[in-house]
C-alpha positions in Angstrom: -25.0 21.4 -32.1 -24.8 17.7 -31.6 -27.1 15.6 -33.9 -28.9 14.0 -31.0 -30.0 17.4 -29.7 -31.6 18.4 -33.0 -35.2 17.0 -32.2 -35.2 19.0 -29.0 -34.4 22.1 -30.8 -37.3 21.6 -33.2 -39.7 21.0 -30.4 -38.6 24.2 -28.7 -38.9 26.2 -31.9 -42.5 25.0 -32.5 -43.4 25.6 -28.9 -42.1 29.2 -29.2 -44.0 29.8 -32.4 -47.3 28.6 -30.9 -46.7 30.7 -27.8 -46.2 33.8 -30.0 -49.4 33.1 -32.0 -51.4 32.8 -28.8 -49.9 36.0 -27.5 -50.9 37.9 -30.6 -54.4 36.6 -30.6 -54.8 37.6 -26.9 -53.7 41.1 -27.8 -56.2 41.5 -30.6 -59.2 40.1 -28.8 -58.5 40.5 -25.1 -62.1 40.1 -24.0 -63.1 37.1 -26.0 -62.4 33.7 -24.6 -61.9 30.6 -26.6 -65.0 28.6 -26.3 -64.8 24.8 -25.8 -66.8 22.7 -28.2 -70.0 21.4 -26.7 -69.4 17.9 -27.9 -66.0 17.6 -26.2 -65.6 14.4 -24.2 -64.5 14.9 -20.6 -62.8 12.0 -18.9 -63.4 11.4 -15.2 -60.6 12.7 -13.0 -60.2 9.3 -11.3 -59.6 7.7 -14.7 -57.0 10.3 -15.6 -55.3 9.7 -12.3 -55.3 5.9 -12.8 -53.7 6.4 -16.2 -51.1 8.7 -14.8 -50.1 6.0 -12.4 -49.3 3.7 -15.3 -46.6 6.1 -16.6 -43.2 4.6 -15.6 -40.9 6.8 -13.5 -38.1 8.6 -15.4 -34.6 9.2 -14.1 -34.2 12.7 -12.7 -30.7 13.4 -14.1 -31.6 13.3 -17.8 -34.7 15.4 -17.2 -32.6 18.0 -15.4 -30.2 18.1 -18.4 -33.1 18.4 -20.9 -34.6 21.2 -18.7 -31.4 23.1 -18.7 -31.2 22.8 -22.5 -34.7 24.1 -22.9 -34.1 27.0 -20.6 -31.0 28.0 -22.5 -32.8 27.8 -25.8 -35.8 29.8 -24.6 -33.6 32.5 -23.1 -32.2 33.2 -26.6 -35.6 34.4 -27.8 -36.6 38.0 -27.9 -37.3 39.7 -24.5 -40.6 41.1 -25.9 -42.2 37.8 -25.1 -44.6 37.8 -22.2 -42.7 36.7 -19.1 -45.7 35.2 -17.5 -45.9 32.5 -20.1 -42.7 30.7 -19.2 -40.4 32.6 -16.9 -36.8 31.3 -17.3 -35.2 29.8 -14.2 -31.9 31.3 -13.4 -29.1 28.9 -14.3 -26.5 28.3 -11.6 -23.1 26.7 -12.1 -22.6 23.6 -9.8 -20.2 24.1 -7.0 -16.7 23.0 -8.0 -15.1 20.1 -6.0 -12.8 21.0 -3.1 -9.4 21.8 -4.3 -6.7 19.3 -3.2 -4.0 20.8 -1.2 -0.7 20.8 -3.1 2.9 20.9 -1.8 5.4 23.4 -2.9 7.7 21.6 -5.3 10.1 24.4 -6.2 13.7 23.5 -6.7 16.6 25.2 -4.9 17.5 27.1 -8.1 13.9 28.4 -8.3 13.9 29.5 -4.7 17.3 31.1 -4.4 19.7 32.9 -6.7 22.2 30.7 -8.3 24.7 33.6 -8.2 26.7 33.9 -5.1 27.8 37.5 -5.3 29.1 38.1 -8.8 30.2 34.5 -9.3 28.0 32.0 -11.1 27.8 28.6 -9.4 29.0 25.5 -11.4 26.4 22.9 -12.5 28.0 20.4 -10.0 27.6 22.8 -7.1 24.0 23.6 -8.1 23.2 19.9 -8.2 24.7 19.6 -4.7 22.6 22.4 -3.4 19.5 20.9 -5.0 20.2 17.6 -3.2 20.7 19.3 0.2 17.6 21.3 -0.4 15.6 18.2 -1.2 16.7 16.6 2.1 15.6 19.7 4.0 12.3 20.1 2.2 11.6 16.4 2.7 12.1 16.8 6.5 9.7 19.7 6.4 7.0 17.7 4.6 7.5 14.8 6.9 7.0 16.9 10.0 3.8 18.4 8.5 2.4 15.0 7.7 3.2 13.5 11.1 1.5 16.5 12.8 -1.5 16.2 10.4 -1.9 12.5 11.2 -2.2 13.3 14.9 -4.3 16.4 14.6 -6.7 15.4 11.8 -7.0 11.6 12.5 -5.8 10.6 16.0 -7.2 13.4 18.1 -10.7 13.6 16.5 -11.2 9.9 16.6 -10.2 9.9 20.3 -12.4 12.9 21.1 -15.4 11.5 19.3 -14.9 8.0 20.7 -14.8 6.5 17.2 -11.9 4.3 18.5 -10.7 3.6 22.0 -7.4 5.0 23.2 -5.9 1.5 23.3 -6.9 0.9 19.7 -5.5 4.2 18.6 -2.2 3.5 20.4 -1.9 0.2 18.6 -2.5 1.8 15.2 -0.5 5.0 15.6 2.3 3.4 17.7 5.1 5.7 18.6 4.4 8.1 15.7 4.1 11.2 18.0 7.7 10.6 19.3 9.0 10.9 15.7 7.9 14.5 15.3 10.5 16.2 17.6 13.2 13.9 16.1 12.7 15.2 12.6 12.1 18.8 13.8 15.6 18.6 15.3 17.2 17.7 12.0 15.1 20.3 10.1 16.2 23.0 12.6 19.9 22.0 12.2 19.7 22.1 8.4 18.1 25.5 8.4 20.8 26.9 10.8 23.5 25.5 8.4 21.9 27.4 5.5 23.5 30.7 4.7 21.6 33.9 4.0 22.1 33.4 0.3 20.4 30.0 0.5 23.5 27.8 0.0 24.7 25.2 2.5 28.3 24.4 2.8 28.5 21.5 5.3 25.8 18.9 6.2 27.9 15.7 6.8 28.7 16.4 10.5 25.0 17.2 11.1 23.9 13.8 9.7 26.6 11.9 11.6 25.5 13.4 14.8 21.8 13.0 14.2 21.4 9.6 12.5 21.7 7.5 15.7 18.4 9.0 16.7 16.8 6.8 14.1 17.1 3.8 16.3 13.7 4.8 17.7 12.2 3.7 14.4 12.7 0.1 15.5 9.5 0.0 17.7 7.5 2.0 15.2 8.3 -0.1 12.1 8.0 -3.4 14.0 4.4 -2.4 15.0 3.3 -1.7 11.5 2.1 -5.2 10.5 -0.2 -5.4 13.6 -1.3 -1.8 13.1 -2.3 -2.4 9.5 -4.3 -5.5 10.4 -6.2 -3.6 13.2 -6.9 -0.6 11.0 -8.3 -2.8 8.2 -10.5 -4.6 10.8 -11.7 -1.3 12.3 -12.7 0.0 8.8 -15.6 -2.5 8.9 -17.1 -0.2 11.6 -19.4 2.2 9.7 -18.3 5.1 12.0 -14.7 4.6 11.3 -15.3 4.1 7.6 -17.4 7.2 7.4 -14.8 9.3 9.3 -11.9 8.1 7.1 -13.9 8.6 3.9 -14.7 12.2 4.9 -11.1 12.9 5.6 -10.1 11.3 2.2 -12.5 13.7 0.4 -11.2 16.7 2.3 -8.5 18.9 0.7 -6.0 18.5 3.5 -5.6 14.7 2.8 -4.2 15.2 -0.7 -6.3 12.1 -1.7 -4.2 10.0 0.7 -5.9 7.6 3.2 -4.8 7.2 6.8 -2.4 4.3 6.1 -0.5 6.4 3.6 0.3 8.9 6.4 1.2 6.1 8.9 3.5 4.6 6.3 5.3 7.8 5.5 8.0 7.4 8.2 9.0 4.0 6.9 9.2 5.3 3.3 11.3 8.2 4.5 13.6 5.9 6.4 14.5 3.8 3.3 15.0 6.9 1.3 17.8 8.4 3.4 20.6 6.3 1.8 19.5 7.5 -1.7 19.4 11.1 -0.6 22.9 11.0 1.1 24.4 9.2 -2.0 23.0 12.0 -4.2 24.7 14.6 -2.0 27.9 12.7 -2.0 27.7 12.3 -5.8 27.9 16.0 -6.3 30.4 16.8 -3.5 34.0 17.4 -4.8 36.7 15.0 -3.7 38.6 17.6 -1.8 35.5 18.9 0.1 35.8 18.4 3.9 32.2 17.2 3.9 32.9 14.1 1.9 34.4 12.1 4.8 31.4 12.8 7.0 29.0 11.8 4.2 30.8 8.4 3.7 30.4 7.8 7.4 26.8 8.9 7.4 25.9 6.5 4.5 27.5 3.6 6.3 25.6 4.5 9.5 22.2 4.8 7.8 22.7 1.5 5.9 23.4 -0.3 9.1 20.4 1.3 10.8 18.1 0.4 7.9 19.4 -3.2 7.8 18.8 -3.6 11.5 15.3 -2.1 11.4 14.5 -4.4 8.4 15.6 -7.4 10.4 13.6 -6.6 13.4 10.6 -5.6 11.3 10.8 -8.9 9.4 11.0 -10.9 12.7 8.0 -9.0 14.0 6.0 -9.7 10.8 7.0 -13.4 11.1 5.8 -13.6 14.6 2.5 -11.9 13.8 1.6 -14.3 11.0 2.7 -17.4 13.0 0.2 -16.3 15.6 -2.5 -16.1 13.0 -2.1 -19.7 11.8 -4.9 -22.1 12.6 -4.3 -25.9 12.6 -7.1 -28.3 11.9 -5.0 -31.2 13.1 -2.2 -31.6 15.5 -0.1 -33.3 12.9 0.0 -30.1 10.9 2.1 -28.4 13.5 5.7 -28.3 12.5 8.8 -27.3 14.5 10.1 -25.6 11.4 7.3 -23.1 11.6 7.8 -22.5 15.3 11.5 -21.9 14.9 11.2 -19.6 11.9 12.3 -16.0 12.4 12.2 -14.9 8.7 9.1 -14.7 6.5 10.6 -14.6 3.0 7.4 -13.7 1.2 3.6 -14.3 1.4 0.6 -13.5 -0.6 -2.5 -14.7 -2.4 -2.2 -17.4 -5.1 -4.7 -19.6 -6.9 -4.6 -23.3 -7.4 -5.4 -25.0 -10.7 -9.1 -25.1 -9.6 -9.3 -21.4 -9.2 -9.5 -21.5 -5.4 -7.8 -18.6 -3.6 -5.0 -19.6 -1.2 -2.7 -17.6 1.0 0.8 -19.0 0.9 3.6 -18.3 3.3 7.3 -19.0 2.6 9.2 -19.0 5.9 12.9 -19.5 5.9 12.6 -23.3 6.2 9.1 -24.3 5.4 6.3 -23.5 2.8 2.8 -23.2 4.4 -0.4 -23.3 2.3 -3.4 -21.8 4.0 -6.9 -20.4 3.4 -7.8 -16.9 4.7 -10.8 -17.1 7.0 -12.6 -14.8 9.5 -12.3 -15.9 13.1 -13.6 -13.8 16.0 -14.0 -10.9 13.5 -10.3 -11.2 12.8 -8.4 -12.5 9.7 -6.7 -15.8 10.3 -5.1 -18.4 8.1 -6.2 -22.0 8.3 -3.7 -24.6 7.1 -4.9 -26.1 3.8 -2.2 -28.8 3.3 0.6 -30.3 5.3 3.6 -27.8 5.6 6.4 -28.5 3.1 10.0 -28.3 4.3 12.1 -26.1 2.0 14.9 -28.6 1.9 12.6 -31.2 0.3 10.9 -28.6 -2.0 11.2 -28.8 -5.8 9.9 -26.0 -8.0 9.1 -25.7 -11.7 8.3 -22.7 -13.8 5.4 -23.7 -16.1 4.9 -22.2 -19.5 1.7 -20.4 -20.2 -1.1 -22.6 -21.5 0.2 -26.0 -20.2 -2.1 -26.1 -17.2 -5.9 -26.8 -17.5 -7.9 -25.3 -14.7 -9.1 -28.9 -14.1 -5.6 -30.0 -13.5 -4.6 -31.8 -16.6 -1.7 -31.0 -18.9 -2.3 -29.6 -22.3 -0.7 -27.2 -24.7 -3.6 -26.4 -27.0 -4.9 -23.6 -24.8 -1.7 -21.4 -24.7 -3.8 -18.3 -25.5 -6.2 -18.9 -22.7 -5.8 -16.0 -20.3 -6.8 -18.1 -17.3 -3.9 -20.5 -17.7 -1.1 -18.0 -17.5 1.5 -17.3 -14.7 1.5 -20.8 -13.2 4.3 -22.5 -11.3 4.5 -25.8 -9.5 6.0 -27.0 -6.3 6.4 -30.6 -5.4 7.9 -32.8 -2.6 8.2 -36.4 -1.6 6.4 -37.7 1.5 6.1 -41.3 2.5 7.7 -42.3 -0.9 4.9 -40.5 -2.7 5.2 -37.4 -4.9 2.9 -34.5 -3.9 2.6 -31.4 -6.1 0.8 -28.1 -6.0 0.2 -25.8 -9.0 -0.1 -22.1 -8.2 -1.2 -19.2 -10.4 0.1 -15.7 -9.7 -1.7 -12.5 -10.4 0.8 -11.5 -13.1 4.2 -12.4 -14.6 6.0 -10.1 -12.2 4.4 -11.6 -9.1 5.2 -15.1 -10.4 8.8 -14.2 -10.9 9.0 -12.8 -7.4 7.7 -16.0 -5.9 10.2 -18.1 -7.9 13.1 -15.9 -6.8 12.1 -16.2 -3.2 11.8 -20.0 -3.4 15.1 -20.2 -5.3 16.8 -18.1 -2.6 15.3 -20.0 0.3 16.2 -23.3 -1.3 19.7 -22.2 -2.0 20.2 -21.0 1.5 19.0 -24.3 3.0 21.2 -26.4 0.7 24.3 -24.3 1.2 23.9 -24.4 5.0 23.6 -28.2 5.0 25.8 -29.1 2.0 28.8 -26.9 2.9 29.1 -28.5 6.3 29.2 -31.9 4.7 28.5 -33.7 8.0 25.1 -35.0 7.1 23.3 -33.1 9.8 19.6 -32.7 8.8 17.9 -29.5 9.8 15.5 -29.7 12.7 17.1 -32.6 14.6 19.5 -32.7 17.6 23.0 -33.9 16.8 25.9 -34.5 19.1 29.5 -34.0 17.9 32.1 -35.6 20.2 34.7 -38.2 20.4 33.9 -41.8 19.2 33.5 -42.7 22.9 31.6 -39.7 24.3 32.8 -38.7 27.8 30.4 -37.7 30.5 30.9 -34.0 29.7 29.2 -33.7 26.3 28.8 -30.6 24.1 25.5 -30.8 22.2 24.8 -28.8 19.1 21.1 -28.4 18.3 20.4 -27.2 14.8 16.8 -26.2 14.6 17.1 -24.1 11.4 19.5 -22.8 8.9 20.1 -19.6 10.8 19.6 -20.6 14.5 22.3 -22.5 16.3 21.8 -23.3 20.0 24.6 -24.6 22.2 24.0 -26.6 25.3 27.1 -27.1 27.5 26.8 -30.0 29.9 28.7 -30.0 33.2 30.9 -27.0 32.1 33.1 -28.6 29.4 35.4 -26.0 27.8 37.6 -28.0 25.4 35.6 -27.8 22.2 36.3 -30.3 19.5 37.9 -28.8 16.3 35.0 -30.2 14.3 32.6 -28.4 16.5 34.4 -25.1 15.9 34.4 -25.7 12.1 30.7 -26.4 12.2 29.8 -23.3 14.1 31.9 -21.1 11.9 29.9 -22.2 8.9 26.5 -22.1 10.4 26.6 -18.9 12.5 
């Protein structure tokens, strides 16, 4: 018994002894009642009630635990005790929490016999069958999750009018159209499986099926806007209550709605790894190897194209969420950006939270604000062109939260993970110190800035013609003829050509410039 329970045990024991003594006396003299002393003082009932009101309330939970302890201790006594004195309350075990639904995670070798006839499979062939089986099982799980997202989330919220049909279409996008696509692949893989559980050829199936993944373009491009709308709708108590109940239900496996909506994207980027694993364990002389090589090249191209379109969609979304306090804050480099290298929350040296966007050609510092019940980003400082940007990795402890330099507080937790960006404007040096959430996040920012800076410098420096980004430049003969070819360079990746009056004889310098920039 725990030491802190010992006083309760003594109290119970004394109480039991007194109860037994009273029971014995009542048996010996049943007719004689205990007389009250005549000089006993009796307090008025009103005074007792007023004193009772002064007793502070006690939490119910500890009392419940103590009561259960008393009941268990009393129940250990002899059954000969009169039950009318203190009848024990039946103890009931609290209802266990709902069990979380678990997926079947058996391997191929645990599902099927590794012996084909009387011949034992080699370890390489077993690994190949395991990889193919993982591909098939993943498709089965994906189909189940997509159907669950529609049946358990989309349809009930539509039927109960928790969200409008338009809002649900924005959040779920084209998710329903992905279900038959993956059911088709799952059906083909099952048909290719032999009765003994082994699969001989999958390459030709993948080569024929992978072009269907182009339909992921619209779904993945919609995810940024879908996530923003879902986060906004969670502020509605009906939506929040419904999603919370689903999260606590066994079918959700402790996953929220966004986890289910993001499963297709996670599956898409996993295909190259799955196919490489199958190829790794496929013998060189196997006829499936050629198809697998082709399938890997196909899925890599598809994923790269979807990543590009998703990135452009994300860039457009956040550009539309920028709020400008002044017209001078607007920058053509922001309008022409098609790539958002990275963005996230950083703190300045005063501890203020900022949301920083690194577009392909410009760094934008903002503050997140609520506008019309939506999250927007108000420009905090003038945008910084990447070509003018200088960055510096600061050692821990050299930045005071007030902004001064010092090295005596290197152990201060609040002065870690800082880096500085600076630029010249109107012959003046401007700098900003940012604090990342951790060392990894800081390194990610520095890598993105370094890559953006390198891409800008290489695009301008290699050309060697002194053409600044964001201006219109004409390349022609020293005495320009009436028919002029104008090259407008608005960013490091966008080149726009304007042909005037149908000129077709491009200057060799123009061809050289375009070959480097495009």
